[in-house]
C-alpha positions as CSV (number, residue, x, y, z in Angstrom):
1,M,7.6,-37.7,-45.1
2,Q,10.8,-36.3,-45.6
3,T,8.9,-33.7,-47.7
4,G,6.4,-32.5,-44.7
5,S,9.3,-32.4,-42.5
6,I,11.0,-29.7,-44.8
7,D,7.7,-27.5,-44.7
8,Q,7.0,-27.9,-40.8
9,K,11.0,-26.2,-40.4
10,R,10.5,-24.0,-43.2
11,K,6.9,-23.1,-41.1
12,N,8.8,-22.8,-38.2
13,N,11.7,-20.9,-38.9
14,H,9.2,-18.1,-40.8
15,W,7.5,-17.9,-38.0
16,R,10.7,-17.5,-35.5
17,G,11.9,-15.1,-37.9
18,K,8.7,-12.6,-37.9
19,W,8.9,-13.1,-33.7
20,N,12.5,-12.1,-34.4
21,R,12.0,-9.0,-36.2
22,F,9.1,-8.2,-33.8
23,G,11.6,-8.4,-31.1
24,R,14.2,-6.1,-33.2
25,K,11.2,-3.5,-33.8
26,W,10.0,-3.0,-30.5
27,G,13.3,-3.7,-28.0
28,M,12.2,-7.3,-26.6
29,R,16.0,-8.0,-26.4
30,S,16.6,-8.8,-23.2
31,V,20.6,-8.6,-23.3
32,D,19.7,-4.5,-24.4
33,G,20.6,-3.6,-20.5
34,S,19.9,0.3,-21.0
35,F,17.6,2.6,-19.1
36,H,15.6,3.0,-22.3
37,H,15.2,-1.3,-22.5
38,A,14.5,-1.1,-18.5
39,V,12.0,1.6,-17.9
40,A,9.8,1.4,-21.3
41,P,7.1,-0.8,-19.3
42,V,7.3,1.1,-17.0
43,L,5.9,4.2,-19.4
44,L,3.7,2.3,-20.6
45,L,2.0,2.0,-17.3
46,G,2.1,5.6,-16.9
47,Q,0.4,6.1,-20.5
48,C,-2.5,4.1,-18.9
49,F,-3.7,6.8,-16.6
50,A,-2.6,9.4,-19.0
51,L,1.2,10.3,-17.7
52,L,4.2,10.5,-20.1
53,P,2.6,11.4,-23.4
54,V,5.8,9.8,-25.7
55,V,5.5,7.6,-28.5
56,N,8.3,4.6,-29.3
57,I,8.7,3.6,-25.9
58,F,9.3,-0.1,-27.0
59,N,11.4,0.7,-30.0
60,V,15.2,-0.1,-29.6
61,N,16.7,2.9,-30.9
62,F,16.2,5.3,-28.3
63,R,16.3,8.0,-30.5
64,T,13.3,7.5,-32.2
65,V,11.4,8.2,-28.7
66,R,9.8,11.9,-29.2
67,F,7.3,13.8,-27.7
68,K,4.2,14.0,-30.5
69,L,1.4,16.6,-30.5
70,K,-0.8,14.9,-33.1
71,S,-0.7,10.9,-31.1
72,V,-3.6,9.7,-29.1
73,R,-1.5,9.4,-26.1
74,F,-1.5,13.4,-26.8
75,C,-5.1,13.8,-26.9
76,Y,-5.7,11.4,-24.3
77,T,-3.1,13.0,-21.8
78,M,-5.2,16.5,-22.8
79,V,-8.6,15.1,-22.3
80,Y,-7.4,14.2,-18.9
81,L,-5.7,17.4,-17.8
82,L,-9.1,19.5,-18.6
83,L,-12.1,16.8,-17.0
84,T,-9.5,16.6,-13.8
85,G,-9.2,20.1,-14.0
86,I,-12.6,20.9,-13.9
87,H,-13.1,18.1,-10.8
88,C,-10.6,19.9,-8.7
89,T,-12.0,23.1,-9.2
90,L,-15.5,21.7,-8.8
91,S,-14.3,20.1,-5.4
92,I,-12.3,22.5,-3.9
93,R,-15.4,24.9,-4.2
94,W,-17.4,22.3,-3.1
95,Y,-15.0,22.0,0.0
96,I,-14.9,25.6,0.9
97,R,-18.5,26.2,1.0
98,K,-19.1,23.1,2.6
99,G,-16.2,24.3,5.5
100,M,-13.3,23.3,5.6
101,N,-11.9,20.8,7.8
102,I,-8.2,18.7,8.2
103,A,-10.3,15.9,6.2
104,Y,-11.7,18.3,3.3
105,F,-7.9,20.1,3.5
106,A,-6.4,16.8,3.0
107,N,-9.1,16.1,-0.2
108,C,-7.7,19.5,-1.8
109,V,-3.9,18.8,-0.9
110,Y,-4.6,15.4,-2.8
111,M,-6.0,17.1,-5.9
112,G,-3.8,19.5,-5.5
113,V,-0.6,17.4,-5.7
114,V,-2.3,15.0,-8.1
115,Y,-3.0,17.3,-10.7
116,L,0.0,19.3,-10.3
117,S,2.4,15.9,-11.2
118,A,0.4,15.5,-14.1
119,W,1.1,18.7,-15.7
120,L,4.8,17.7,-14.4
121,F,5.2,14.5,-16.4
122,L,3.8,16.4,-19.2
123,F,6.8,18.2,-19.2
124,V,8.8,15.7,-18.4
125,A,7.5,13.9,-21.4
126,M,8.9,16.9,-23.5
127,R,12.0,16.4,-22.2
128,W,12.6,12.7,-22.1
129,R,14.5,12.3,-25.3
130,T,17.4,14.5,-23.5
131,V,16.8,12.3,-20.5
132,L,17.6,9.0,-23.0
133,E,20.6,10.8,-24.2
134,A,21.8,11.4,-21.3
135,F,21.7,7.9,-20.1
136,A,22.5,6.6,-23.6
137,A,25.9,9.1,-22.8
138,C,26.8,7.4,-19.9
139,E,25.7,3.7,-20.6
140,R,28.2,3.9,-23.4
141,S,31.1,2.5,-21.6
142,F,28.8,-0.1,-19.3
143,M,27.4,-2.0,-22.5
144,Q,30.9,-3.5,-22.7
145,D,32.0,-6.9,-22.4
146,H,33.9,-6.4,-19.1
147,Y,30.9,-4.7,-17.5
148,R,28.4,-7.3,-18.9
149,L,30.3,-10.5,-17.5
150,Q,30.3,-9.1,-13.9
151,T,27.1,-8.1,-14.3
152,N,25.5,-11.7,-16.0
153,A,27.2,-13.3,-13.5
154,R,25.6,-12.0,-10.4
155,G,22.1,-12.5,-12.1
156,V,19.7,-9.4,-11.6
157,S,20.0,-7.0,-14.0
158,L,18.4,-3.6,-14.3
159,A,15.5,-4.3,-16.0
160,W,14.4,-6.8,-13.5
161,K,14.8,-4.3,-10.4
162,I,13.1,-1.5,-12.1
163,R,10.0,-3.5,-13.5
164,F,9.5,-5.4,-10.2
165,A,9.7,-2.5,-8.0
166,G,7.6,-0.7,-10.2
167,F,4.9,-3.9,-10.7
168,A,4.5,-4.7,-7.5
169,I,4.1,-1.4,-6.0
170,F,1.4,-0.8,-8.7
171,A,0.1,-4.3,-8.0
172,L,-0.6,-3.5,-3.8
173,A,-2.0,-0.4,-4.9
174,M,-4.9,-1.9,-6.6
175,V,-5.3,-4.1,-3.4
176,E,-5.5,-0.5,-1.9
177,D,-8.2,0.9,-4.1
178,G,-10.2,-2.0,-3.8
179,L,-10.1,-1.9,-0.5
180,S,-11.3,1.7,-0.6
181,Y,-14.0,0.7,-2.8
182,Y,-15.7,-1.9,-0.7
183,S,-15.1,0.5,2.3
184,A,-17.2,3.3,0.3
185,Y,-19.3,0.8,-0.1
186,E,-20.0,-0.4,3.3
187,S,-19.9,2.9,4.7
188,N,-22.9,3.6,2.3
189,I,-24.9,0.6,3.3
190,V,-24.5,2.0,6.9
191,Q,-25.9,5.0,6.4
192,I,-28.7,4.2,3.5
193,A,-29.8,2.2,7.3
194,T,-29.1,4.9,9.8
195,C,-30.9,7.6,7.8
196,N,-33.8,4.6,6.6
197,R,-32.9,5.3,2.7
198,T,-35.6,3.3,0.4
199,N,-36.5,5.6,-2.6
200,V,-32.4,5.2,-4.1
201,T,-30.1,2.1,-4.9
202,V,-27.0,1.7,-2.6
203,W,-25.1,2.6,-6.1
204,H,-26.9,5.4,-6.4
205,N,-26.5,6.4,-3.0
206,F,-22.7,5.6,-3.3
207,Y,-22.1,8.1,-6.2
208,L,-24.0,11.2,-4.9
209,R,-22.2,10.5,-1.8
210,E,-18.6,10.3,-3.2
211,H,-19.3,12.5,-5.9
212,P,-21.7,15.5,-4.3
213,H,-19.5,18.8,-6.3
214,V,-20.5,17.1,-9.7
215,F,-23.9,15.4,-9.6
216,H,-25.7,18.0,-7.8
217,L,-24.4,19.9,-10.8
218,V,-24.8,17.6,-13.6
219,P,-27.0,14.8,-14.2
220,F,-26.8,11.3,-12.2
221,N,-26.5,8.4,-15.4
222,G,-24.4,5.8,-16.5
223,F,-21.8,8.3,-18.4
224,T,-20.7,10.8,-16.0
225,V,-20.4,7.9,-13.6
226,A,-18.0,6.4,-15.8
227,V,-15.8,9.7,-16.5
228,M,-15.8,10.1,-13.0
229,E,-14.6,6.7,-11.9
230,W,-11.9,7.0,-14.6
231,I,-10.8,10.4,-13.5
232,S,-10.7,9.1,-9.9
233,R,-8.7,6.0,-11.0
234,C,-6.5,8.0,-12.4
235,M,-5.9,10.5,-10.1
236,R,-5.2,7.3,-7.2
237,Y,-2.5,6.0,-9.6
238,T,-1.0,9.1,-10.6
239,W,-0.3,9.8,-6.6
240,T,1.6,5.7,-6.8
241,Y,3.2,6.5,-10.1
242,V,5.4,9.5,-8.8
243,D,7.2,7.4,-6.3
244,I,7.7,4.5,-8.6
245,F,8.9,6.5,-11.4
246,I,11.5,8.2,-8.9
247,I,12.7,4.8,-7.9
248,A,13.4,3.9,-11.5
249,F,15.5,6.1,-12.7
250,C,17.1,6.3,-9.2
251,Y,18.1,2.8,-10.0
252,G,19.1,3.7,-13.3
253,A,22.2,5.8,-11.5
254,Q,22.7,3.2,-8.9
255,F,23.3,0.6,-10.7
256,R,26.2,2.1,-12.7
257,Y,27.8,2.7,-9.7
258,E,27.4,-1.0,-8.5
259,Q,29.0,-2.1,-12.0
260,L,31.6,0.2,-11.4
261,F,31.8,-1.2,-7.6
262,R,31.9,-5.0,-8.5
263,R,34.5,-4.3,-11.7
264,L,36.7,-3.5,-8.7
265,V,35.8,-6.1,-6.7
266,A,37.0,-8.4,-9.5
267,V,40.7,-7.1,-10.0
268,R,41.0,-6.4,-5.8
269,G,44.7,-7.3,-5.3
270,M,45.9,-7.2,-8.9
271,A,48.1,-4.9,-10.5
272,C,46.6,-3.1,-12.9
273,P,47.9,-0.5,-15.7
274,A,47.3,3.1,-15.9
275,N,45.0,3.2,-18.4
276,F,42.7,0.7,-16.4
277,W,42.6,3.5,-14.1
278,H,42.2,6.1,-16.5
279,E,39.2,4.4,-17.9
280,M,37.7,3.5,-14.3
281,R,37.5,7.2,-13.1
282,M,36.2,8.6,-17.1
283,D,33.2,5.9,-16.3
284,Y,33.2,7.4,-12.8
285,V,32.9,11.1,-13.7
286,A,29.8,9.9,-16.6
287,V,28.0,8.3,-14.2
288,S,28.7,11.5,-11.7
289,E,27.5,13.9,-14.6
290,L,24.5,11.4,-15.0
291,V,23.7,11.8,-11.1
292,S,23.8,15.9,-11.4
293,F,21.6,15.8,-14.4
294,L,18.9,13.6,-12.9
295,D,18.8,15.9,-10.1
296,A,18.5,18.9,-12.2
297,Q,15.5,17.3,-14.2
298,F,13.7,15.8,-11.6
299,G,15.1,17.5,-8.2
300,H,11.3,19.2,-8.4
301,L,9.7,15.8,-8.3
302,I,11.5,14.1,-5.3
303,L,10.4,17.5,-3.3
304,L,6.5,16.9,-4.1
305,A,6.7,13.5,-3.1
306,C,8.8,13.8,-0.3
307,A,6.3,16.9,1.3
308,N,3.1,15.0,-0.5
309,D,4.2,11.5,1.2
310,M,4.9,13.1,4.7
311,Y,1.8,15.0,4.7
312,F,-0.6,12.1,4.1
313,I,1.3,9.7,6.6
314,A,0.5,12.1,9.0
315,T,-3.3,12.5,7.9
316,Q,-4.0,8.9,7.6
317,L,-2.6,8.3,10.8
318,F,-4.9,10.7,12.3
319,N,-7.8,9.1,10.6
320,G,-6.7,5.7,11.7
321,F,-7.9,6.6,14.7
322,Q,-11.5,8.0,14.1
323,R,-14.2,6.0,15.0
324,R,-16.3,4.3,12.1
325,R,-19.3,2.2,12.1
326,A,-17.8,0.2,9.3
327,I,-15.3,-2.3,10.0
328,A,-13.9,-2.0,5.9
329,S,-13.1,1.8,7.1
330,Y,-10.4,0.3,9.4
331,V,-9.1,-2.2,7.2
332,Y,-8.6,0.3,4.4
333,F,-7.3,3.0,6.5
334,W,-4.5,0.7,8.0
335,Y,-3.2,-0.7,5.0
336,S,-3.5,2.2,3.0
337,L,-1.3,4.3,5.6
338,L,1.2,1.1,5.6
339,L,1.3,1.0,1.7
340,L,2.1,4.7,2.2
341,I,5.0,4.3,4.7
342,F,6.2,1.2,2.8
343,R,6.8,3.1,-0.6
344,T,8.1,6.3,1.0
345,I,10.7,4.3,2.9
346,L,11.1,2.6,-0.6
347,M,11.8,5.5,-2.5
348,L,14.1,7.0,0.1
349,Y,15.8,4.0,0.1
350,V,16.9,3.6,-3.1
351,G,17.0,7.3,-3.8
352,S,19.6,7.4,-0.5
353,G,21.2,3.9,-2.1
354,V,22.9,6.2,-5.1
355,Y,25.1,7.9,-2.9
356,V,25.8,4.9,-0.7
357,A,26.4,2.9,-4.1
358,S,28.4,6.2,-5.3
359,V,31.1,5.8,-2.3
360,S,31.2,2.2,-2.2
361,P,34.1,1.9,-3.9
362,L,36.4,4.1,-1.4
363,Q,37.7,1.5,0.7
364,L,38.8,-0.7,-2.4
365,L,40.3,2.0,-3.6
366,R,42.5,3.2,-0.6
367,N,43.6,-0.7,-0.2
368,V,45.3,-0.7,-3.7
369,S,49.1,-1.6,-2.7
370,S,51.0,1.6,-3.1
371,K,53.5,0.4,-5.8
372,N,50.5,0.6,-8.0
373,W,49.5,3.6,-7.3
374,G,49.1,6.1,-9.9
375,I,47.7,9.7,-11.3
376,D,44.4,8.7,-12.4
377,L,44.1,6.3,-9.4
378,Q,44.5,9.1,-7.1
379,R,42.3,11.5,-9.1
380,L,39.5,8.7,-9.2
381,T,40.2,8.3,-5.2
382,D,39.7,12.1,-4.8
383,E,37.0,12.4,-6.8
384,V,34.9,9.5,-5.0
385,S,36.0,10.6,-1.2
386,S,35.4,14.0,-1.5
387,G,32.2,14.1,-4.5
388,E,28.6,14.9,-3.5
389,N,26.5,12.8,-6.3
390,V,23.4,12.6,-4.4
391,L,19.7,13.4,-5.6
392,S,18.0,16.3,-3.9
393,G,14.7,18.1,-3.5
394,K,15.7,20.8,-5.2
395,Q,18.9,21.2,-2.9
396,F,16.7,22.1,0.0
397,F,17.4,18.3,1.5
398,F,19.5,15.3,0.0
399,L,18.5,12.0,-0.3
400,K,20.4,10.0,2.3
401,R,19.7,7.4,4.6
402,Q,19.7,9.7,7.4
403,L,16.6,11.3,5.8
404,I,14.6,8.6,6.6
405,L,15.0,9.0,10.6
406,A,14.5,12.8,10.3
407,M,11.4,12.8,8.7
408,A,10.2,9.8,11.3
409,G,10.9,12.5,14.2
410,T,9.3,15.0,12.0
411,L,5.7,12.6,12.0
412,V,5.9,11.4,15.3
413,T,6.1,15.2,15.9
414,Y,3.1,16.6,14.0
415,E,0.8,13.6,14.8
416,L,1.1,14.2,18.1
417,V,0.2,18.0,17.7
418,L,-2.8,16.6,15.3
419,L,-3.8,14.5,18.3
420,D,-3.8,16.7,20.7
421,Q,-5.1,20.1,19.0
422,V,-7.5,18.5,15.9
423,K,-10.9,18.5,16.5
424,K,-12.2,14.7,15.9
425,I,-13.9,14.1,12.7
426,P,-16.9,13.3,12.9
427,D,-18.4,9.4,11.0
428,S,-19.5,10.9,7.4
429,S,-21.6,7.3,7.3
430,T,-24.2,9.2,9.8
431,D,-24.5,12.1,7.5
432,C,-27.7,12.3,6.2
433,S,-27.6,15.1,3.7
434,Y,-26.0,15.0,-0.2
435,F,-25.4,18.2,-0.7
């Protein structure tokens, strides 16, 4: 009986050791707290749609992460870019031949933005190691116990914030994709009944209508349908992933400012030595330098995402008021519009939160007693009060809370112009032509 118990313990220890080694190898350590550890699952999500082809994203050591030409991820991305480029070219050519209207133009903008985003993510992947090095240089001090204890006491980690936001938005996007699919399916049923088509199945009619630019050149079969479905899904989720990615690195910078603020709250009213304020100033400068780096690296993505989201909010508002015979079309358009507004506001709110978090310590610093005042405290106060630690869209605009109201006002004006000047789009479900 005792021998069996010893054997069972050895077996348990063996499997526990294998699990621990697996965790050390692939970074399954919840106590890490770094941006590299927090963002890894979000990167894997993007790689499912041929974005960010970097390897070793789950390794504990961020220095092993690299962009590798001879890898399955890179080949997968290049196949996607090649086929999507052909798909977008054929689509735009088809819309021009049919006669451009607001719906066709919106589709052209959508495809152009998504395809450009995929290339930009490829360039980001080439520099991803540099991005992680910038985060690691900033986070070196924030991995110490005096910051960890404050973070653990609050109970909301950086990994939880990034992963919850990313996967929640993605789950909502999957619902939108399902509604879009069902809306198109129901619209095809209406068209078959309206046009009295008895020589085609619902699915044959569905794909001929959804991708006429492809199927008037290539035969309709299972392989071409699968390729088109794969390209369509990747493009749709790439559009959402741009916002998810921006939210992720904004949280990465914002979280460090929040740690500084919580540490100041912990010592409020206490007499702190000069070296404490020197350390706080250096940590604040490190985060500010990280924000400047992120602004230089990802300003083009922020500019593209904001312009794209604004345009499609206006377009979806316009489409939402069109008359359609399929009820599912109404449900899809309004859900899609509300989701687009939600993720746009969330992206702007989190992005502007970087600036809000950077100035949050100011009131605490001004309340420090004059008898504890020193040169480092003075410099820290000056940097917090005068520093412009804010992300931007290539310096065309800055992510502050006022931007949300400014965008809302612009959208209302633009929508009024659309409703008054633009001709209503006819119901496509009554169009009996394929090509």
